Backbone as CSV, one residue per row, in Angstrom:
resi,resn,N_x,N_y,N_z,CA_x,CA_y,CA_z,C_x,C_y,C_z
1,UNK,106.561,92.741,123.499,105.324,91.900,122.437,106.079,91.611,121.187
2,UNK,104.666,90.977,120.839,104.412,90.082,119.532,104.380,90.646,118.111
3,UNK,104.293,89.424,117.337,104.237,90.579,116.092,102.522,90.762,115.637
4,UNK,102.230,89.254,116.703,101.223,89.144,116.459,100.127,90.260,117.408
5,UNK,100.669,90.636,118.399,99.463,91.447,119.273,100.177,93.126,118.436
6,UNK,101.328,93.053,118.276,101.354,94.679,117.428,100.276,94.572,116.244
7,UNK,99.994,93.686,115.338,99.249,93.254,114.281,97.676,93.994,114.744
8,UNK,97.444,93.360,115.817,95.941,93.632,116.051,95.625,95.062,116.879
9,UNK,96.892,95.328,117.491,96.686,96.741,117.627,96.607,97.702,116.960
10,UNK,97.863,97.378,116.230,97.419,98.383,115.216,96.382,98.481,113.990
11,UNK,95.758,97.506,113.797,94.583,96.989,113.183,93.453,98.407,113.957
12,UNK,93.548,97.213,115.079,92.150,98.367,115.903,92.290,99.849,115.906
13,UNK,93.390,100.300,115.626,93.717,101.711,116.195,92.976,102.375,114.917
14,UNK,93.581,102.062,113.572,93.403,101.871,112.275,92.215,102.414,112.532
15,UNK,91.285,101.214,112.506,89.817,100.901,112.181,89.093,102.068,113.295
16,UNK,89.857,102.550,114.894,89.196,103.424,114.924,89.158,104.599,114.766
17,UNK,90.462,105.002,114.353,90.629,106.436,113.883,90.004,106.818,112.456
18,UNK,89.825,105.822,111.784,89.108,105.809,110.205,87.919,106.231,110.792
19,UNK,87.383,105.131,111.528,85.550,105.709,112.002,85.208,106.914,111.817
20,UNK,86.692,107.872,113.312,86.366,108.774,113.931,86.713,110.194,112.641
21,UNK,87.236,109.907,111.879,87.379,110.287,110.586,86.165,110.931,109.244
22,UNK,85.615,109.455,109.059,85.177,109.134,108.177,83.000,109.371,108.600
23,UNK,83.186,109.161,109.965,81.361,109.274,110.526,80.712,110.892,110.420
24,UNK,80.001,110.999,110.031,79.574,112.334,109.743,79.253,113.828,110.928
25,UNK,79.067,112.635,112.430,78.679,112.656,113.892,79.861,113.283,114.359
26,UNK,80.922,112.440,114.153,82.017,112.908,114.217,82.638,114.103,115.196
27,UNK,83.190,114.404,115.824,83.867,116.020,116.506,84.943,116.041,115.347
28,UNK,85.960,115.112,114.768,87.070,115.139,114.052,86.505,114.565,112.441
29,UNK,85.240,114.845,112.413,85.197,114.687,110.906,85.665,115.259,109.965
30,UNK,86.566,113.864,109.017,86.499,114.971,107.386,86.341,114.393,106.170
31,UNK,86.079,113.320,106.090,85.243,113.129,104.787,84.985,111.435,104.689
32,UNK,83.813,110.953,104.439,82.994,109.981,104.351,83.934,108.897,103.578
33,UNK,85.213,109.418,102.655,86.061,108.185,102.544,86.969,108.016,103.263
34,UNK,86.731,108.076,104.365,87.647,107.653,105.430,87.231,106.180,105.645
35,UNK,86.124,106.217,105.691,85.288,104.771,105.480,85.687,103.366,104.438
36,UNK,86.476,104.214,103.899,87.012,103.022,102.529,87.964,102.363,103.252
37,UNK,89.071,103.300,103.878,90.266,102.996,104.733,89.746,101.680,105.581
38,UNK,88.926,101.962,106.597,88.337,101.007,107.314,88.426,99.470,106.754
39,UNK,87.113,99.843,105.716,87.074,98.186,104.526,88.455,97.754,104.317
40,UNK,88.940,98.562,103.906,90.597,98.092,103.558,91.088,97.139,104.550
41,UNK,91.175,98.059,105.818,91.701,97.364,106.932,91.435,96.103,107.696
42,UNK,90.086,95.955,107.648,88.807,94.678,107.747,88.866,93.666,106.726
43,UNK,89.285,94.169,105.182,89.765,92.935,103.976,90.786,92.511,104.381
44,UNK,91.567,93.107,104.766,93.095,92.401,104.971,93.033,91.628,106.039
45,UNK,91.694,92.226,107.235,92.161,90.785,108.565,91.148,89.734,107.974
46,UNK,90.408,90.323,107.032,89.758,88.547,106.540,90.470,88.029,105.660
47,UNK,91.297,88.545,104.843,92.483,87.608,103.785,93.455,87.065,105.176
48,UNK,93.326,87.892,105.819,94.820,87.347,106.147,94.491,85.752,107.756
49,UNK,93.158,86.132,107.452,92.780,84.619,108.440,92.386,83.486,107.514
50,UNK,92.247,84.097,106.658,91.949,82.559,105.622,93.561,81.749,105.027
51,UNK,94.742,82.901,104.840,95.698,82.838,104.208,97.093,82.284,105.220
52,UNK,96.980,82.660,106.138,97.874,82.776,107.448,98.718,83.641,107.152
53,UNK,98.831,84.766,105.973,99.870,85.818,105.897,99.426,87.137,105.772
54,UNK,99.846,87.940,106.601,99.798,89.113,106.908,100.736,89.900,106.632
55,UNK,100.677,91.087,105.270,102.065,92.049,105.173,102.851,92.742,106.201
56,UNK,101.793,93.072,106.910,102.159,94.298,108.551,102.922,93.299,109.436
57,UNK,102.724,91.822,109.546,103.150,91.373,110.559,105.100,90.988,109.737
58,UNK,104.878,90.726,108.613,106.026,90.788,108.064,106.860,91.586,108.252
59,UNK,106.437,93.116,107.847,106.763,94.254,107.703,107.089,94.115,109.603
60,UNK,106.183,94.232,110.507,107.255,94.205,112.198,107.795,93.560,112.173
61,UNK,108.297,92.231,111.195,109.325,90.912,111.799,110.334,91.603,111.819
62,UNK,110.422,91.914,110.050,111.617,93.058,109.459,112.358,93.759,110.362
63,UNK,111.389,94.904,111.712,111.695,95.713,112.280,112.340,95.329,113.361
64,UNK,111.940,93.810,113.614,112.873,93.302,114.844,112.068,92.944,116.189
65,UNK,110.387,92.995,115.858,109.870,92.485,116.603,109.225,91.540,116.983
66,UNK,109.004,90.397,117.722,109.136,89.261,117.439,108.282,88.327,117.501
67,UNK,108.234,87.166,116.663,106.971,86.761,115.854,106.295,85.654,116.716
68,UNK,105.048,84.995,116.895,104.398,84.419,117.808,103.178,84.994,118.023
69,UNK,101.914,84.309,119.415,101.697,84.986,120.123,101.471,85.558,120.720
């Protein structure tokens, strides 16, 4: 698995998890403040699309995950 794919998998997992924890109708609802985490992940994805730099990808590369698509 490459760092590019790992970033997408991790971001998608974080978004789905924070939505489950932040939407009042969810059976695992904790607090609507979890939706702020959803916005944070989305903002980071948007930023990385414009700047071509992602902190998570750098961390994953340092952990030994191969770069690339």
